[in-house]
C-alpha positions as CSV (number, residue, x, y, z in Angstrom):
1,M,40.2,115.3,45.6
2,R,40.5,111.6,44.8
3,E,43.4,109.9,46.0
4,L,46.0,108.1,43.8
5,G,44.9,104.7,44.9
6,D,41.3,105.4,44.0
7,L,42.4,106.4,40.4
8,A,44.6,103.3,40.0
9,R,41.7,101.0,41.2
10,D,39.3,102.7,38.7
11,A,41.9,102.5,35.9
12,A,42.3,98.8,36.7
13,R,38.6,98.3,36.7
14,A,38.1,100.1,33.2
15,G,40.9,98.1,31.8
16,R,39.2,94.7,32.9
17,Y,36.0,96.1,31.3
18,L,37.7,97.1,28.1
19,T,39.5,93.7,27.8
20,Q,36.2,91.8,28.4
21,S,34.4,93.9,26.0
22,L,37.0,93.4,23.1
23,R,37.2,89.7,23.7
24,L,33.4,89.4,23.4
25,M,33.5,91.4,20.2
26,V,35.9,89.1,18.6
27,G,34.3,86.0,20.0
28,V,36.7,85.0,22.7
29,P,34.8,83.5,25.7
30,D,35.4,84.8,29.2
31,Y,36.4,81.9,31.4
32,G,36.7,84.1,34.4
33,S,33.1,85.3,34.1
34,Y,32.0,81.6,33.7
35,L,33.8,80.4,36.8
36,A,32.4,83.3,38.8
37,H,28.8,82.4,37.5
38,H,29.3,78.8,38.0
39,R,30.5,79.2,41.7
40,A,27.6,81.5,42.4
41,T,24.8,79.2,40.7
42,H,26.1,75.7,40.7
43,P,28.6,75.3,43.7
44,E,27.8,71.7,43.9
45,R,29.2,70.9,40.3
46,E,32.6,70.8,39.0
47,P,33.3,73.5,36.5
48,M,34.6,72.7,32.9
49,S,38.3,73.1,32.3
50,Y,39.3,76.0,30.1
51,E,40.0,73.8,27.2
52,A,36.4,72.1,27.5
53,F,34.8,75.6,28.0
54,F,36.6,77.0,25.0
55,R,35.5,74.1,22.9
56,E,32.0,74.2,24.0
57,R,31.7,78.1,23.3
58,Q,33.3,77.6,19.9
59,A,30.8,74.8,19.0
60,A,27.9,76.9,20.3
61,R,29.0,79.8,18.2
62,Y,29.9,78.1,14.9
63,S,27.7,75.1,14.8
64,A,24.3,77.0,15.1
65,R,22.9,76.8,11.7
66,V,19.6,78.5,12.2
67,G,18.9,81.0,9.4
68,K,22.1,80.2,7.5
69,C,22.1,78.7,4.0
70,C,25.4,76.9,4.0
C-alpha cells in the first residue's frame, strides 16, 4: 500500500503538469521550464528576465505572419 507522502508527492506533480498544460493551451509561456533548459544548455550565459522572456514569447507567437492574410 502506498504511503500518504507518496500520494501527496504524486498529487503535487500532477498539479504541476496540469498547470503547465493549461498555461500552454492558453499561450502563457513557462518561465520555469525556460530557466531549467537555460541552466542545462547555456550555463555560461545570463538568462532573460521574466519580463524580457514574456515579451519575446508574445512577439514570437503574435508576430509570425506566415500563412496569414492580415
